[in-house]
C-alpha positions as CSV (number, residue, x, y, z in Angstrom):
1,X,95.3,118.1,96.4
2,X,96.4,115.8,99.3
3,X,98.6,112.8,98.8
4,X,95.8,110.2,98.7
5,X,93.8,112.2,96.3
6,X,96.8,112.7,94.0
7,X,97.5,109.0,94.1
8,X,93.9,108.2,93.0
9,X,94.2,110.8,90.3
10,X,97.4,109.2,89.0
11,X,95.7,105.7,89.1
12,X,92.7,106.9,87.1
13,X,95.1,108.1,84.3
14,X,96.6,104.7,84.0
15,X,95.3,101.5,82.4
16,X,93.3,99.6,85.1
17,X,95.4,96.9,86.8
18,X,93.9,93.6,87.9
19,X,94.5,93.2,91.6
20,X,93.7,90.0,93.5
21,X,92.3,90.0,97.1
22,X,92.7,86.4,98.5
23,X,90.7,87.2,101.7
24,X,87.4,87.6,99.9
25,X,85.2,86.6,102.8
26,X,86.2,89.6,104.9
27,X,83.6,92.3,104.7
28,X,86.3,95.0,104.5
29,X,87.8,93.4,101.4
30,X,84.4,93.0,99.7
31,X,83.6,96.7,100.4
32,X,87.0,97.9,99.1
33,X,86.7,95.7,96.0
34,X,83.3,97.1,95.2
35,X,84.5,100.7,95.6
36,X,87.6,100.1,93.5
37,X,85.5,98.7,90.7
38,X,82.8,101.3,90.9
39,X,85.3,104.2,90.8
40,X,87.2,102.4,88.0
41,X,90.5,102.7,90.0
42,X,91.5,99.0,89.5
43,X,89.9,95.8,88.4
44,X,89.4,94.0,91.7
45,X,88.9,90.3,92.0
46,X,88.3,88.5,95.3
47,X,89.4,84.9,96.1
48,X,88.0,82.4,98.6
49,X,85.3,80.0,99.3
50,X,82.4,81.2,97.1
51,X,79.7,80.3,99.7
52,X,81.6,82.1,102.5
53,X,82.0,85.2,100.4
54,X,78.3,85.2,99.5
55,X,77.4,84.8,103.2
56,X,79.7,87.6,104.3
57,X,78.2,89.9,101.6
58,X,74.6,89.0,102.6
59,X,75.3,89.7,106.3
60,X,76.6,93.1,105.4
61,X,73.9,94.0,102.8
62,X,76.4,94.1,100.0
63,X,75.4,93.4,96.4
64,X,78.2,91.3,94.8
65,X,76.3,90.3,91.6
66,X,78.9,92.1,89.5
67,X,82.0,91.3,91.6
68,X,84.5,88.9,90.1
69,X,85.0,85.9,92.5
70,X,87.5,83.1,92.1
71,X,87.1,80.0,94.3
72,X,90.3,77.9,94.2
73,X,88.2,74.9,95.1
74,X,86.4,75.1,91.8
75,X,89.5,75.6,89.7
76,X,91.9,73.2,88.0
77,X,95.1,73.6,90.1
78,X,97.3,71.0,88.4
79,X,99.5,73.5,86.7
80,X,100.1,75.5,89.9
81,X,100.7,72.3,91.9
82,X,103.4,71.2,89.5
83,X,105.0,74.7,89.6
84,X,105.0,74.7,93.4
85,X,106.6,71.2,93.4
86,X,109.3,72.4,91.1
87,X,110.0,75.5,93.1
88,X,110.1,73.7,96.5
89,X,111.3,70.1,95.7
90,X,114.8,71.0,97.0
91,X,113.1,71.5,100.3
92,X,111.4,68.1,100.3
93,X,108.1,69.2,98.7
94,X,106.0,66.5,97.1
95,X,103.1,66.8,94.7
96,X,100.8,65.5,97.4
97,X,102.0,68.1,99.9
98,X,101.8,70.9,97.3
99,X,98.1,70.3,96.5
100,X,96.5,71.7,99.7
101,X,99.0,74.6,99.9
102,X,98.1,75.7,96.3
103,X,94.4,75.5,97.2
104,X,94.9,78.2,99.8
105,X,93.6,81.4,98.3
106,X,96.8,83.2,99.3
107,X,99.0,80.8,97.4
108,X,96.6,80.5,94.5
109,X,96.6,84.3,94.1
110,X,100.4,84.2,94.2
111,X,100.5,81.7,91.4
112,X,98.0,83.8,89.3
113,X,100.4,86.7,89.8
114,X,103.4,84.6,88.9
115,X,101.7,83.5,85.7
116,X,100.7,87.0,84.6
117,X,97.0,86.6,85.3
118,X,97.0,89.7,87.5
119,X,99.3,92.7,88.2
120,X,99.3,92.7,92.1
121,X,98.1,90.8,95.2
122,X,97.0,92.4,98.4
123,X,96.5,90.4,101.6
124,X,97.0,90.6,105.4
125,X,93.6,91.7,106.6
126,X,93.3,88.1,107.9
127,X,96.6,86.4,107.3
128,X,99.7,87.3,109.3
129,X,102.6,89.2,107.8
130,X,104.7,86.0,108.0
131,X,102.1,84.1,105.9
132,X,101.8,86.8,103.3
133,X,105.6,87.2,102.9
134,X,106.1,83.5,102.8
135,X,103.7,83.1,99.9
136,X,105.3,86.1,98.1
137,X,108.9,84.9,98.6
138,X,108.2,81.3,97.7
139,X,106.1,81.9,94.7
140,X,106.9,85.3,93.3
141,X,110.6,85.5,94.4
142,X,112.9,88.5,94.6
143,X,113.3,91.2,92.0
144,X,116.4,91.1,89.9
145,X,119.5,92.4,91.8
146,X,117.6,92.5,95.1
147,X,118.8,90.4,98.1
148,X,116.0,90.9,100.5
149,X,112.3,91.8,101.0
150,X,111.9,95.0,102.9
151,X,109.4,97.8,103.4
152,X,109.0,101.5,103.2
153,X,106.6,104.2,104.5
154,X,105.6,107.4,102.7
155,X,105.8,110.3,105.1
156,X,103.5,113.1,104.1
157,X,104.7,116.3,105.7
158,X,102.5,119.3,106.5
159,X,103.7,121.2,103.5
160,X,102.6,118.2,101.3
161,X,106.1,117.0,100.5
162,X,106.4,113.3,100.6
163,X,109.5,111.5,101.9
164,X,110.2,107.8,101.6
165,X,111.6,106.0,104.7
166,X,113.0,102.4,104.5
167,X,113.2,100.0,106.1
168,X,110.9,100.6,109.1
169,X,109.0,97.3,109.4
170,X,110.8,94.1,108.2
171,X,114.6,93.6,108.6
172,X,115.8,94.1,112.2
173,X,119.6,94.3,111.4
174,X,120.3,94.3,107.7
175,X,123.7,93.2,106.5
176,X,125.5,95.2,103.7
177,X,123.7,93.4,100.9
178,X,120.3,93.8,102.5
179,X,120.9,97.4,103.3
180,X,121.8,98.0,99.7
181,X,118.7,96.2,98.6
182,X,116.5,98.3,100.9
183,X,117.9,101.5,99.3
184,X,117.6,100.2,95.7
185,X,114.0,99.1,96.4
186,X,113.0,102.3,98.2
187,X,114.4,104.4,95.4
188,X,112.4,102.4,92.8
189,X,109.2,102.7,95.0
190,X,109.6,106.4,95.3
191,X,110.1,106.9,91.6
192,X,107.0,104.8,90.7
193,X,104.6,106.2,93.3
194,X,105.8,109.8,93.9
195,X,107.0,110.1,90.4
196,X,110.1,112.2,91.2
197,X,113.7,111.4,90.9
198,X,115.0,109.8,94.2
199,X,117.8,111.4,96.1
200,X,118.8,108.7,98.5
201,X,120.5,109.4,101.8
202,X,122.2,106.5,103.6
203,X,121.7,107.5,107.2
204,X,124.1,107.1,110.1
205,X,125.3,108.8,113.3
206,X,128.3,109.9,111.2
207,X,128.7,112.2,108.2
208,X,131.7,111.6,105.9
209,X,133.9,110.0,108.6
210,X,133.0,112.2,111.5
211,X,132.8,109.0,113.6
212,X,134.4,105.6,113.3
213,X,132.5,102.4,114.1
214,X,131.6,99.1,112.5
215,X,128.0,100.3,112.1
216,X,129.2,103.3,110.1
217,X,131.4,101.0,108.0
218,X,128.3,99.0,107.1
219,X,126.6,102.1,105.7
220,X,129.7,103.1,103.8
221,X,130.0,99.6,102.2
222,X,126.4,99.5,101.3
223,X,126.6,102.9,99.6
224,X,129.5,101.7,97.6
225,X,127.7,98.6,96.6
226,X,124.6,100.5,95.5
227,X,126.7,102.8,93.3
228,X,128.2,99.7,91.7
229,X,124.8,98.1,91.0
230,X,123.1,101.3,89.8
231,X,125.7,104.0,88.9
232,X,122.9,106.4,87.8
233,X,121.1,106.5,91.1
234,X,121.7,109.7,93.1
235,X,122.8,108.1,96.5
236,X,125.2,109.3,99.1
237,X,126.3,108.3,102.6
238,X,127.1,108.0,105.3
239,X,125.0,111.1,106.2
240,X,123.5,112.2,109.5
241,X,119.8,113.0,109.2
242,X,120.4,116.8,109.7
243,X,122.9,116.8,106.8
244,X,120.6,114.8,104.6
245,X,117.5,117.0,105.3
246,X,118.6,120.5,106.0
247,X,120.3,122.6,103.3
248,X,122.2,124.9,105.7
249,X,123.6,121.9,107.6
250,X,124.5,120.2,104.4
251,X,126.6,123.1,103.3
252,X,128.7,122.8,106.5
253,X,128.9,119.0,106.8
254,X,128.8,117.8,103.2
255,X,129.2,120.7,100.8
256,X,130.1,118.5,97.8
257,X,127.3,116.0,98.2
258,X,124.6,115.8,95.5
259,X,122.1,114.4,98.1
260,X,122.8,116.3,101.3
261,X,120.1,118.9,102.0
262,X,117.7,117.6,99.4
263,X,117.2,113.9,100.2
264,X,113.7,112.5,99.6
265,X,114.5,108.9,100.3
266,X,116.0,108.1,103.7
267,X,117.5,104.7,104.4
268,X,117.9,103.8,108.1
269,X,120.8,101.5,109.1
270,X,118.6,99.1,111.1
271,X,115.0,98.6,112.2
272,X,115.5,100.3,115.6
273,X,116.4,103.5,113.8
274,X,113.8,103.2,111.1
275,X,110.8,102.4,113.3
276,X,111.8,105.1,115.9
277,X,112.5,107.6,113.1
278,X,109.2,107.3,111.3
279,X,107.2,107.5,114.5
280,X,109.1,110.6,115.7
281,X,108.4,112.2,112.3
282,X,104.8,111.2,112.6
283,X,104.3,112.4,116.1
284,X,106.6,115.5,116.5
285,X,106.5,116.8,112.9
286,X,102.8,116.0,112.4
287,X,103.5,113.9,109.3
288,X,101.1,111.3,108.1
289,X,102.7,107.8,107.7
290,X,101.3,105.8,104.8
291,X,102.4,102.2,104.8
292,X,104.3,100.0,105.2
293,X,104.6,98.8,101.7
294,X,106.3,95.6,100.9
295,X,109.1,95.9,98.3
296,X,111.9,93.8,96.8
297,X,109.6,91.1,95.3
298,X,109.5,90.6,91.6
299,X,105.9,91.7,91.5
300,X,103.7,93.7,93.9
301,X,102.5,91.4,96.7
302,X,101.5,93.7,99.6
303,X,100.7,93.1,103.2
304,X,97.9,94.8,105.1
305,X,97.5,95.3,108.8
306,X,94.9,93.0,110.3
307,X,93.4,96.1,111.9
308,X,93.1,97.8,108.5
309,X,90.1,99.8,107.5
310,X,88.3,99.7,104.1
311,X,90.0,103.0,103.3
312,X,93.4,101.4,104.0
313,X,92.7,98.6,101.6
314,X,91.6,101.1,98.9
315,X,94.7,103.2,99.3
316,X,97.0,100.2,99.3
317,X,95.4,99.0,96.1
318,X,95.9,102.4,94.4
319,X,99.6,102.5,95.4
320,X,100.0,98.9,94.2
321,X,98.5,99.9,90.9
322,X,101.3,102.4,90.5
323,X,103.9,99.9,91.5
324,X,102.7,97.2,89.1
């Protein structure tokens, strides 16, 4: 069974999660929502202007009679407006300014998620990543103990092993706290989705002091911080990639490490390394990159690529169901 098939099988064994799609007038979103509901993978609800959604469905010969639609323009938003004002008044927000923002389906969905009226939100087919993350950070907020929103990719190797890479898409040059948060979030993501214990390698161009540099120091400090925050997490660093990945190399470079040679979660020291690393793995090793997935928020609020396919939306929804 391939990775995506196994994910869908896991989702079918769980209680159906309610997932919101605040770009309901995009045909890709409508098609994905209809499929997800038909296959009983999740309970999909689309948000947006009802007339625009109906028009998009009609133009694409889609029957949405049974599709759950929420039009924020038809809803009483007073509770959410008050909440947004309270959250942002320190930034100068007023109730008058809050009203049109909350009416935006993206923010309205975020408030539904905040108020436990859904388990996840998926957007980004139309909205930019910046807009999606802004709504998530402002309304949902960060998970406990996490200092930054980050991302991870699932790298599906030819032998069907799945590695988790973080961060490859969000934070260009993380500081010590951010790097620790990336590792903690990636480990949690790996555990929930892949459903195996994470062995977290904090990557560097040095293994156990083989090189000295402030960039190495950052990785060492982040590793120590992670161990303090979560003493039960199997994490080690600093490790070069070959020591983290290859058992024979691990025996020579880090013989006493509990992670070296068997890492399944790889944390890159910055976005240069992460973005280059996942693309090298994809192109040279023939791995399939699934993602990126937003992590670090208190609840799943995921970003899509604006070039996403219907299949991408479906797969993202299934993974968000496992994260919820």
